[in-house]
C-alpha positions as CSV (number, residue, x, y, z in Angstrom):
1,M,-29.1,145.2,200.3
2,N,-27.3,145.3,203.5
3,Y,-25.9,142.9,205.8
4,Q,-29.1,141.7,207.6
5,E,-31.1,141.7,204.5
6,N,-28.5,139.4,202.5
7,R,-28.5,137.0,205.7
8,I,-32.3,136.9,206.0
9,I,-32.6,136.0,202.4
10,G,-30.0,133.2,203.0
11,Y,-31.8,131.6,205.8
12,L,-35.0,131.9,204.0
13,I,-33.5,129.9,201.0
14,S,-32.5,127.4,203.5
15,V,-35.6,127.2,205.3
16,L,-37.4,126.8,201.7
17,L,-35.0,124.1,200.8
18,A,-35.7,122.2,204.0
19,V,-39.8,122.3,203.6
20,G,-39.0,121.2,200.3
21,Y,-36.9,118.0,201.3
22,Y,-39.7,117.3,204.0
23,S,-42.5,117.5,201.5
24,F,-40.6,115.5,199.0
25,Q,-40.2,112.9,201.7
26,V,-44.0,112.9,202.7
27,F,-45.0,112.5,199.2
28,Q,-42.5,109.8,198.4
29,K,-43.9,107.7,201.5
30,Y,-47.4,108.5,200.1
31,Q,-46.5,107.2,196.6
32,E,-45.0,104.2,198.2
33,G,-48.1,103.3,200.0
34,S,-46.1,103.4,203.4
35,F,-48.2,106.6,204.4
36,D,-50.0,104.7,207.4
37,L,-52.0,107.4,209.3
38,T,-52.7,105.4,212.2
39,T,-49.2,105.2,213.5
40,I,-46.3,107.2,213.7
41,S,-43.2,105.1,213.0
42,S,-39.4,105.7,213.7
43,S,-38.9,106.5,210.0
44,W,-41.2,109.4,210.3
45,G,-38.8,110.7,213.3
46,S,-35.7,110.1,210.9
47,V,-37.3,112.0,208.2
48,I,-37.8,115.1,210.7
49,L,-34.3,114.9,212.1
50,I,-32.8,115.0,208.6
51,A,-34.7,117.7,207.8
52,I,-33.9,119.7,211.0
53,A,-30.2,118.7,210.0
54,V,-30.5,119.8,206.4
55,Q,-32.0,123.2,207.6
56,I,-29.1,123.7,209.9
57,V,-26.2,122.8,207.4
58,L,-27.9,124.8,204.7
59,S,-28.5,127.9,206.9
60,I,-24.7,127.7,207.9
61,F,-23.9,127.5,204.2
62,M,-26.2,130.3,203.2
63,G,-25.0,132.3,206.0
64,I,-21.6,132.2,204.7
65,L,-22.5,132.9,201.2
66,F,-25.0,135.6,201.6
67,S,-23.0,137.5,204.2
68,F,-19.1,137.0,203.7
69,I,-19.4,137.0,199.8
70,P,-21.0,140.4,199.6
71,A,-18.9,141.7,202.4
72,S,-15.7,141.2,200.7
73,T,-16.6,143.0,197.8
74,R,-17.3,146.1,199.5
75,S,-14.7,148.8,200.3
76,E,-16.2,149.1,203.7
77,K,-14.4,147.7,206.9
78,N,-16.7,148.8,209.6
79,I,-20.3,147.0,209.1
80,S,-22.4,147.4,212.3
81,L,-23.9,143.9,212.9
82,S,-26.6,144.8,215.2
83,D,-28.2,147.7,216.8
84,E,-31.4,148.4,218.7
85,R,-33.4,148.8,215.4
86,D,-32.2,145.3,214.5
87,Q,-33.2,144.2,218.0
88,L,-36.8,145.4,217.4
89,I,-37.1,143.9,214.2
90,N,-36.0,140.6,215.4
91,L,-38.4,141.0,218.4
92,K,-41.2,142.0,216.4
93,A,-40.6,138.9,213.7
94,D,-40.2,136.5,216.5
95,Q,-43.3,137.6,218.2
96,I,-45.3,137.1,214.8
97,S,-43.5,133.8,214.2
98,H,-44.0,132.4,217.7
99,A,-47.8,133.4,217.1
100,V,-47.8,131.3,213.7
101,F,-46.3,128.5,215.6
102,G,-48.9,128.7,218.3
103,V,-52.0,128.6,216.0
104,G,-50.6,125.8,214.1
105,F,-49.9,124.0,217.0
106,L,-53.6,124.7,218.4
107,I,-54.9,123.3,214.9
108,A,-52.9,120.2,215.5
109,M,-54.1,119.7,219.0
110,I,-57.7,120.3,217.7
111,T,-57.1,117.6,214.9
112,L,-56.1,115.1,217.6
113,A,-59.0,115.9,219.9
114,I,-61.5,115.3,217.1
115,G,-60.1,112.0,216.4
116,L,-57.9,112.4,213.2
117,P,-54.8,110.2,213.1
118,P,-51.8,111.3,214.8
119,L,-49.6,111.5,212.0
120,V,-51.8,114.3,210.8
121,M,-50.9,116.1,213.9
122,L,-47.5,115.3,213.6
123,N,-47.3,116.8,210.0
124,L,-49.1,120.1,211.2
125,I,-46.8,120.7,214.0
126,V,-43.7,120.2,211.4
127,Y,-45.5,122.4,208.9
128,S,-46.5,125.0,211.4
129,G,-42.6,125.2,212.5
130,F,-41.4,125.6,209.0
131,G,-44.4,128.0,208.2
132,A,-43.6,130.1,211.4
133,G,-39.8,130.2,210.3
134,I,-40.7,131.5,206.8
135,V,-43.3,134.0,208.2
136,G,-40.6,135.3,210.8
137,L,-37.9,135.6,208.1
138,I,-40.5,137.4,205.6
139,T,-41.4,139.6,208.4
140,K,-37.9,140.6,209.1
141,L,-37.0,141.4,205.3
142,Y,-40.2,143.3,205.3
143,L,-39.4,145.7,208.1
144,Y,-35.9,146.2,207.0
145,R,-37.0,147.1,203.5
146,R,-39.6,149.4,204.9
147,G,-37.1,151.0,207.3
148,F,-39.1,150.0,210.4
């Protein structure tokens, strides 16, 4: 695996762990009975902010783990970090990721328009953001493996 693939796998693991954390918090609130669909309390904001912080910290840690450790075991000293192919892959993956988030956001707004509780809309937006990140990273990994 090359540098880019290692980095993508590290970021993918961090996003999946952040989704797991957020899903665990949602499930825990549901089990406690504090899952009030009619209101969005400040506790939901703190759960989302903590999930974002967890993802940032894990992304940094995984980036270091999956980039620098394999690079230190190789004898190659000149590793090209980014070229035109990498930029095209990033643009294509970003385009797909934005489309996934856009569809998720549209579905979230439809749920609000048809009268479903605001908490449903909030969770759909959060999960569509996580889903967009996962789809974007998997697209990048696929394009690198395919050779674009």
